[in-house]
N, C-alpha and C positions, 0 to 999 in steps of 0.2 A: 572744076572750076576757073583755074588758072591759079588758084594760091597754093595748089599742092607741088611744090618743088623739091626737089633732091635735097638734102641736107649736105651732100659732098661738094666739096669744092674741087674745080681743075686743078692740078698742079701748076704751079707758077712760083717764079722766084719770089715774087711780094706783090701784095694785093694794095693798092693805093689807099690810103685813109680818107674818105670823103667826109668824116663825121662832123667835122668844123662847118665844111661848106653846108652841109645839109642842114645844121642848125640854123645857119643864116638865113637858107632858103625857108626853113620853116617859119621863125620868127618875121621876115618881111612879109610873107603870105599873113600871119596873124595879125601886125600892124595894118596892112592895106584894107584887110577886111573888117578892122576895129573888133578884132575877136579876145578877149580879155580873160575868159573862163576856162581855156585851155590849161591843163595840168601837165606840166613836165614831168616825166619818170626818168628813173636814175639811167635808164637804158638809151635815153634819147628820143624815146617816143613822146608825143604828145597827145594827151587824151582829154576830148571836148564833150563832155555829158549834154546830151540834147533832151532826152527824156529819163528821167531816174524813176523808177519803182523800187522804192526801199522796202516794201513787204514781199516783194518778189523773192524767189530763192536765189542767194549769190551764187554766181559761179566760182568754182574751185579747181584746183588741178586735178585732174582726173573727171572732172564733170563733162558728161556730153551733152552737147545743147544744140538747138537748131537756131541760123541764122539767117536773115535775109541780107543782102551786101550790094554795093555800088563803089566801084574802084575807079578813082580819078587819077589823072597824072596832075601834078601842080602847076600847069601851065596856065597862061592867061584865060583859055577858052574851059578849062577844067574839064579835059577830054575824058569821056568814060572809056577805059579799056576792058571793064568786064563788069557783070551785072546780074543778080539773079533774075531780073526782068529779061535777059536774053536768055533764060534758061527755064521759062514757063513760070517764073516767079516762085518757085518752088524752094523752100527754106532747105538750107543744107547742114547735115549734122557734123558737127566738130567737137573732139575730144582734147581737151585742153591740156597741152602738157606731151601730147602724142607727136608732134613735129610733122603733122599732116597739112600744116599749112605755112606761110611764112611766120617768122618770128614776132612781128610787130603786131601781127593779125591775132596771134594767140594771146599775146601779153595785153591787147587791148579788151579782148572778149573775157580775160579774167579777171578784170576790173568791173565788171557789169553784173545785172543781176536778170533774171528772166522778166520781160517786159520792157528792159531798158532800151533807149535808142543812144548812139555816140557817134562820135567822127574820131579817127585815128589819122594823124601825122605821122607818116611813118619813114624814118631817115631809110636810105638805100639800103646801108648794113644789116638793117633788121627787116627789108623787103625782098628785092630780086636782085640786088648787088651787081657785080660786074658782069653777070650773064645777062640781067635784064629777063623779060618774058614776052609772050605773044602782045604786041602792041605796048610793051613798056621798053623804053630805052635803057641799056646799062646806066646802072648808077642814078637811077632816079627816084626822087623822093615822092611818094604816094599819100593819098587820102582816100581813106575808107568810111561810108556812111553806113553804120552797122545797126541792126535790130536783133536783139536776143528775143526770138518769138516763145509765146507758150503755146505749143504746138497743136493740143488740143482746140483751145479757143480759136486759132488763126485757122484751122481747118474746117472748123464748125462756121466760120466767117466765108470762106472760099464756097462752101455748101451753099450757105443761105444766099450769097450773092449770084450764083448759077441760078439758084431756085426762082429769085427776082427778077433777073434778066430775061428768064425764059417764061415768066409768068404762070410758074407752078405753084399753085396753093395747097396741093392734096399731098404732098409729101409728109410722112409720119416720121418725126426724129425717135429713135429708141433710145433707152438709158445707156447704152454703149457708145452711142454718137453716131451711130448708122441711121442714114434717112432711107425710109422705104416708100416707094411711091407706086401704088397699086395701079395696073393698066386693064387688065381683064381678071375678074374675080368670078370662081366656080366655086361658091361657098358649100355646096352639098358634097364635093368630092374630098377623097381622103387627103390628110396631111401627112408631113414627112414624120417620121419616129425612129427612133435610134435603131441602128440596123438596119432600116429599110434600105433597099437600092434606089435612088433617085437619079432618074433621068432628064437631062436639062439641054436646051439650046442656048447660047448665050453670045453677046457681043460685049467685048471689054474695051473701054475709051478712057483716054486722059480726060481730066476736067479742065481741059485748055480752051482756047478759043475756036480751035478747028474740031474740038472733039475728035481727036487722034484714036483711031481704032489699033489696039495692040495686041488683040487676039481675038477669035470668033471659033465657033464650032458647037459639036454635040458629043456630049460624054456622059458618063454614068458613075456614080459614087456611092459609097455607103455612109448616110447619114449619121452623124455623131462620132465619126472616127478621125475626125481632125485632117482629112484627107485634102480639103480646099481651105484656102485662107479664111478667118474667122469670120468677117464681115458678109462674105459669101454665103456661108452656110448658115448664118444667122439669118440673112435674107430670106433665103429659101425655105428655113424653118417657119416663116410667117406665111408660106404660099399652100395653096391646094393643087392637085393634079388639075392641068388644063389652064392654071393661072399665068398671067404674065404682068411683069412689074419690071421696074427700075430701083438699083441698090446706089446709094451714094456711099462709098465706104471710105471714112479716113484712114490714113495711111497706117494708124496703129493696129487697125483690124484688117489690113492689107499686107503690104511687103515692108512697111516698117522704114528703119534707117538703112537697109539692105538694099532695097529696090530690087528689080528683076530685069534681066536681059538689058537689052541696049537701049528700049524706049521707056521703061518705069525707071523713074529717078528717084533715089531717098526721098521718103517723105511725100509721096504722091498719094493726091486723092483720086478716088477711081470711080467711074460709073459702068456699070453693068446693064445691060438690059437682057431679061432672063425669061425663059419660058419652062415650066416644069410639065416634062411632057409624059413621064410615066413615074409611077411609084410602085415598087413591089415589095 
């Protein structure tokens, strides 16, 4: 995402201290935009609450949470240098205190609750420092708009928004969060049972605007043996031999915070078009 940078510094005789300059830049930005609610932290970070969810789970050191973000330069245009929207609008997981992202970003997230929105004004020493980053010049103060999302709620909205946009009214939500959309139903045919060998054809797609296909084919698996992702097995369990259906699978029932391969990013909602061709 462009936030993950090495904590190692290149050997150099001395790195100039831009902290005083950075503080003046941040204060000037706040003054120009008449912002009076930004909270200065001892580190030099400024934290600006936008939406607070005090009943949400507070983020702590060691917490893994999912965030949406937009990173801006602190120039007159507010130039965007990176954003969730550039990566499918999929929330990214972050473990606070793991040094997997820049220090100011982790510190800002640690001040939030699940469901909060905030802005971080991050001095260069807590951002990309003298090395800069892609589209970020060296020693730049940066601004992030950040939301810590309740992932199940967020993903449910992603699915229902997709269904609404495609005028789909017959998808059935399961208690797990899976949405099951029957296409062809053969109610008199056998259904899967533990230990049965199930043959299927499938096409797996991302739930992006393009409906990007990440996999397709025919295969067989032993039902109830955890040989496929949980949402896929649950969906197949709702079908009969000869049935066709679509499965909308939240990330917690798919590849979770790990993702898979190069196309399935962490926290990706998936759509499968499936047909049960045989049950033995």
